[in-house]
VOFIDO-781890 format. One record per atom (N, C-alpha, C): residue number from 1; x, y, z. Coordinates in steps of 0.02 Angstrom, whole numbers, plus 50000, padded with zeros to 5 digits. Each point is the difference from the previous one (the first is absolute). Last residue first. Layout:
<recs>
NUM_X_Y_Z
...
</recs>
This chain:
<recs>
176_54244_55780_58114
176_49942_50017_49958
176_49937_49980_50037
175_50239_49971_50068
175_49951_50040_50036
175_49940_50021_49959
174_50189_49872_49916
174_49974_49963_50057
174_49944_50038_50036
173_50117_50105_49821
173_49962_49942_49975
173_49967_49962_50057
172_50146_50174_50055
172_49939_50028_49970
172_49956_49944_49973
171_50212_49942_50083
171_49953_50017_50054
171_49936_50030_49974
170_50177_49955_49848
170_49969_49937_50025
170_49949_50016_50054
169_50071_50162_49799
169_50014_49994_50071
169_49961_49940_50026
168_50091_50075_49740
168_49949_49973_50045
168_50026_49995_50071
167_50089_50080_49771
167_50005_50038_50063
167_49951_49975_50053
166_50017_49926_49766
166_50065_49987_50030
166_50009_50032_50069
165_49762_50005_49912
165_50047_49957_49964
165_50063_49984_50041
164_49787_50143_50035
164_50067_50011_50028
164_50054_49959_49965
163_49761_49995_49937
163_50021_50070_50004
163_50073_50008_50020
162_49898_49782_49989
162_49994_50032_49934
162_50028_50071_50001
161_49985_49881_50203
161_50052_49971_49957
161_50000_50033_49932
160_49831_50066_50149
160_50066_50020_50025
160_50055_49974_49954
159_49777_49933_49951
159_50010_50073_49991
159_50071_50021_50020
158_49936_49774_50039
158_50007_50014_49928
158_50014_50075_49989
157_49957_49931_50222
157_50063_49972_49975
157_50011_50018_49927
156_49794_50067_50099
156_50058_50035_50026
156_50065_49974_49973
155_49797_49887_49947
155_50002_50066_49968
155_50064_50037_50021
154_49964_49797_50107
154_50010_49989_49928
154_50006_50066_49963
153_49946_50006_50231
153_50069_49979_49988
153_50014_49992_49926
152_49778_50051_50064
152_50045_50055_50018
152_50073_49983_49984
151_49836_49832_49975
151_49993_50051_49948
151_50049_50057_50013
150_49989_49834_50164
150_50025_49971_49938
150_49999_50052_49944
149_49906_50060_50211
149_50073_49993_50003
149_50029_49972_49935
148_49782_50154_50013
148_50012_49929_50009
148_50075_49988_49993
147_49903_50213_49958
147_50019_49988_50070
147_50012_49926_50015
146_49924_50084_49785
146_50070_50018_50012
146_50023_49991_50072
145_49800_49944_49833
145_50012_49974_50068
145_50073_50012_50021
144_49905_50048_49779
144_49970_50046_50049
144_50016_49980_50072
143_50065_49863_49814
143_50041_50061_50002
143_49974_50050_50052
142_49875_49805_49950
142_50058_49985_50043
142_50044_50062_50007
141_49823_50012_49849
141_49973_49998_50068
141_50057_49987_50050
140_50051_49989_49772
140_49986_50070_50019
140_49973_50004_50071
139_50034_49787_49909
139_50065_50033_50012
139_49990_50073_50020
138_49807_49879_49939
138_50029_49971_50061
138_50066_50036_50017
137_49897_50054_49796
137_49963_50028_50056
137_50028_49975_50067
136_50086_49907_49802
136_50022_50069_50007
136_49965_50034_50059
135_49929_49785_49942
135_50067_49998_50030
135_50027_50071_50010
134_49794_49984_49893
134_49993_49972_50068
134_50068_49999_50035
133_49978_50069_49768
133_49983_50051_50049
133_49993_49973_50072
132_50164_49904_49803
132_49933_49988_50026
132_49984_50051_50055
131_50205_49958_49871
131_49962_50061_49985
131_49929_49995_50026
130_50148_49817_50023
130_50029_50056_50036
130_49967_50067_49984
129_49962_49767_49912
129_49957_50024_50053
129_50024_50066_50030
128_50115_49863_49834
128_49943_50034_49969
128_49953_50031_50052
127_50192_49868_50060
127_50020_50066_49975
127_49941_50037_49970
126_49989_49816_50201
126_49989_50007_49928
126_50018_50070_49977
125_50006_49925_50231
125_50041_49952_49962
125_49993_50007_49924
124_49874_50127_50172
124_50071_50019_49999
124_50043_49954_49957
123_49760_49967_50032
123_50012_50065_49969
123_50075_50016_49995
122_49931_49799_50105
122_49974_49999_49932
122_50016_50065_49964
121_50046_49983_50231
121_50050_49965_49958
121_49978_49999_49927
120_49848_50084_50156
120_50055_50048_49990
120_50054_49968_49957
119_49824_49861_50060
119_49977_50053_49956
119_50053_50051_49985
118_50040_49831_50160
118_50000_49972_49932
118_49977_50052_49949
117_49991_50066_50224
117_50069_49987_49981
117_50004_49972_49929
116_49786_50035_50098
116_50033_50062_49981
116_50072_49989_49977
115_49778_49852_49999
115_50067_49988_50024
115_50043_50059_49976
114_49779_50018_49942
114_49994_49970_50066
114_50068_49986_50032
113_49998_50192_49812
113_49965_49937_50009
113_50001_49975_50071
112_50084_50214_49906
112_50045_49945_49984
112_49969_49932_50011
111_49898_50215_50053
111_50009_49997_49928
111_50044_49943_49977
110_49963_50054_50234
110_49945_49963_49969
110_50007_49995_49924
109_50137_50107_50185
109_50029_49953_49951
109_49945_49960_49964
108_50044_50244_50158
108_49953_49952_49972
108_50033_49957_49947
107_50119_50116_50215
107_49990_50014_49929
107_49958_49943_49971
106_50092_50046_50237
106_49929_49993_49980
106_49987_50023_49929
105_50215_49974_50122
105_49975_50067_49985
105_49927_50000_49978
104_50122_49798_50053
104_50014_50045_50057
104_49972_50070_49989
103_49976_49836_49826
103_49968_49976_50061
103_50010_50048_50058
102_50109_50044_49793
102_49927_50006_49993
102_49964_49980_50064
101_50233_49967_49987
101_49984_50072_50005
101_49925_50010_49997
100_50075_49782_49965
100_50013_50020_50070
100_49983_50074_50010
99_49992_49914_49781
99_49944_49976_50040
99_50007_50020_50073
98_50179_50047_49854
98_49941_50041_49984
98_49940_49980_50043
97_50195_49869_50018
97_50010_50067_50029
97_49940_50045_49988
96_50004_49792_49896
96_49989_49991_50072
96_50008_50067_50036
95_50048_49995_49770
95_49929_49989_50011
95_49983_49992_50074
94_50231_50023_49927
94_49960_50061_49994
94_49927_49988_50019
93_50181_49838_50110
93_49981_50018_49931
93_49954_50060_50001
92_50101_49918_50200
92_50035_49955_49954
92_49986_50017_49927
91_50072_50176_50089
91_49998_49933_50029
91_49928_49978_50016
90_50173_50178_49846
90_49931_49993_50024
90_49992_49928_50022
89_50224_50169_49969
89_49971_49933_49991
89_49931_49998_50034
88_50197_50177_49894
88_49941_49999_50043
88_49966_49933_49986
87_50264_50092_49962
87_49944_49957_49982
87_49946_50007_50052
86_50240_50137_49895
86_49951_49987_50053
86_49948_49951_49974
85_50263_50116_49940
85_49944_49958_49980
85_49959_49983_50062
84_50225_50128_49940
84_49938_50031_50024
84_49939_49963_49973
83_50272_49958_50058
83_49949_49979_49952
83_49933_50024_50027
82_50187_50035_50129
82_50018_50034_49938
82_49951_49982_49944
81_49994_49899_50219
81_49968_50066_49998
81_50019_50041_49939
80_49972_49734_50047
80_50055_50044_49979
80_49971_50070_49991
79_49848_49837_50055
79_50048_50002_50055
79_50061_50043_49984
78_49746_50036_49904
78_50060_49963_49982
78_50052_50009_50055
77_49746_50017_50068
77_50051_50042_49968
77_50060_49956_49985
76_49713_49974_50062
76_50068_49975_49996
76_50046_50052_49968
75_49742_49970_50124
75_50043_50045_49962
75_50071_49975_50006
74_49740_49885_50027
74_50070_50002_50022
74_50037_50048_49954
73_49728_49926_50084
73_50046_50035_49955
73_50070_49996_50030
72_49831_49876_50105
72_49962_50021_49941
72_50043_50033_49947
71_50058_49921_50232
71_49994_49945_49953
71_49961_50017_49937
70_50038_50171_50173
70_49967_49940_50026
70_49989_49944_49949
69_50133_50197_49921
69_49934_50011_50030
69_49970_49931_50013
68_50269_50111_49967
68_49946_49954_49981
68_49936_50017_50037
67_50280_50082_49925
67_49937_50012_50036
67_49950_49947_49979
66_50229_49983_49935
66_50003_50067_50030
66_49939_50013_50044
65_50146_49772_49899
65_49935_50030_50016
65_50012_50066_50036
64_50172_49895_49814
64_49983_49995_50071
64_49934_50036_50013
63_50140_49872_49775
63_49964_50055_50032
63_49993_49988_50074
62_50086_49849_49825
62_50047_50056_50004
62_49970_50060_50037
61_49878_49800_49948
61_50055_49979_50044
61_50050_50057_50011
60_49815_50015_49845
60_49984_50020_50069
60_50055_49979_50049
59_50000_49934_49769
59_50028_50067_50011
59_49987_50024_50071
58_49908_49799_49906
58_50065_49992_50033
58_50031_50068_50017
57_49731_49950_49988
57_50055_50017_49956
57_50066_49995_50039
56_49792_49846_50073
56_50023_50069_50002
56_50058_50011_49951
55_49784_49827_50027
55_50070_50000_49978
55_50022_50072_49995
54_49791_49978_50079
54_50029_49940_50030
54_50073_49994_49981
53_49910_50248_49998
53_49981_49937_49969
53_50032_49941_50036
52_49941_50260_50043
52_50043_49951_50033
52_49976_49931_49975
51_49981_50231_49851
51_49966_49959_50050
51_50051_49953_50032
50_50072_50245_49894
50_49986_49930_49986
50_49958_49969_50055
49_50134_50231_49890
49_49940_49987_50041
49_49976_49930_49980
48_50242_50165_49984
48_49959_49945_49977
48_49940_49991_50046
47_50177_50208_49938
47_49956_49972_50051
47_49958_49946_49967
46_50248_50154_49952
46_49943_49959_49979
46_49961_49975_50060
45_50233_50161_49898
45_49948_49992_50050
45_49942_49958_49972
44_50219_49958_49867
44_49972_50061_50028
44_49948_49981_50053
43_50114_49859_49837
43_50054_50027_50042
43_49977_50065_50033
42_49869_49769_49890
42_50004_50072_50011
42_50059_50019_50045
41_49926_49773_49941
41_50028_50033_49941
41_50007_50076_50007
40_49899_49860_50167
40_50071_49981_49995
40_50034_50034_49941
39_49766_50028_50028
39_50038_50036_50052
39_50075_49984_49995
38_49854_49884_49856
38_50001_50072_49983
38_50042_50038_50050
37_49962_49773_50041
37_50048_50009_49946
37_50003_50073_49978
36_49842_49945_50171
36_50069_49985_50021
36_50050_50014_49943
35_49773_50014_49951
35_50019_50057_50042
35_50073_49991_50021
34_49908_49822_49889
34_50014_50054_49952
34_50018_50064_50038
33_49932_49818_50127
33_50065_49984_49970
33_50020_50051_49947
32_49788_50010_50106
32_50052_50021_50047
32_50069_49986_49971
31_49809_50043_49823
31_50011_49953_50054
31_50054_50027_50046
30_49919_50121_49804
30_49950_49948_50004
30_50010_49948_50056
29_50055_50279_49983
29_50030_49937_49977
29_49949_49944_50014
28_50009_50294_49985
28_49966_49936_50012
28_50040_49942_49972
27_50046_50255_50066
27_50035_49951_49960
27_49973_49929_50014
26_49854_50239_50024
26_50056_49965_50031
26_50025_49945_49954
25_49875_50253_49947
25_49990_49929_50012
25_50062_49969_50029
24_49954_50240_49946
24_50038_49959_49954
24_49986_49926_50006
23_49907_50175_50141
23_49979_50014_49932
23_50031_49951_49951
22_49939_49945_50259
22_50054_50027_49961
22_49975_50011_49929
21_49906_49935_50276
21_49992_50012_49928
21_50063_50031_49969
20_49939_49849_50212
20_50052_50051_49988
20_50001_50015_49925
19_49831_49856_50076
19_50021_50027_50065
19_50050_50058_49993
18_49923_49884_49806
18_49942_50030_50033
18_50022_50035_50065
17_50158_49875_49878
17_49983_50060_49961
17_49939_50036_50029
16_50065_49796_50097
16_50050_50051_50015
16_49986_50064_49960
15_49858_49816_49959
15_49993_50023_50069
15_50050_50056_50015
14_50013_49895_49790
14_49940_50041_50005
14_49991_50027_50070
13_50176_49849_49965
13_50013_50062_49965
13_49940_50047_50006
12_49978_49783_50084
12_50046_50038_50042
12_50013_50069_49969
11_49875_49852_49871
11_49961_50024_50057
11_50044_50040_50048
10_50102_49896_49811
10_49954_50053_49980
10_49962_50030_50059
9_50236_49896_50059
9_49943_49976_49960
9_49954_50059_49985
8_50215_50027_50119
8_50005_49934_49969
8_49941_49979_49957
7_50122_50254_50054
7_49952_49952_50028
7_49999_49935_49959
6_50171_50216_50030
6_49991_49940_49959
6_49952_49950_50035
5_50122_50265_49981
5_49949_49965_50041
5_49975_49942_49958
4_50162_50142_49902
4_50028_49981_50064
4_49951_49964_50047
3_49958_50099_49776
3_50033_49936_49997
3_50026_49976_50067
2_49802_50162_49902
2_50046_50003_50056
2_50033_49931_50005
1_49897_50117_49772
1_49993_49948_50050
1_50052_50011_50055
</recs>
């Protein structure tokens, strides 16, 4: 398992594993607060991937914004540059971000029912649904949209952080 990449929920983990595949899997946690406690317990490089929930983790108070995508994604870095902790925040939530990508990239959401947002939530909120071919197909279709700014940034940030760890160039992250 790649312990340094820490997504907050099953759907976030599946999305990141689809966009930036790894043989070992990522360090899935069940909530943003578990991501927070896992990161605080690490004295090494770490990247948390969380939604922008109504109640934000307090650990974000120690971070500064490095880059963002029009209110959809925020890349945070720990303010103490000796601490190599990063957070990718999905705003406001994964399901809304997925629907936005689907709408702008003309990805068919008919498999999710008449209310696509509620349908996507149905699939992403249940751990038993994550092996569902409909959700996997959606994530695979999104992976093909590498020119979409959200997809490009998300893939780029994770790849660069994962590959460079302690040697990350901020400008490289901003220019993804």
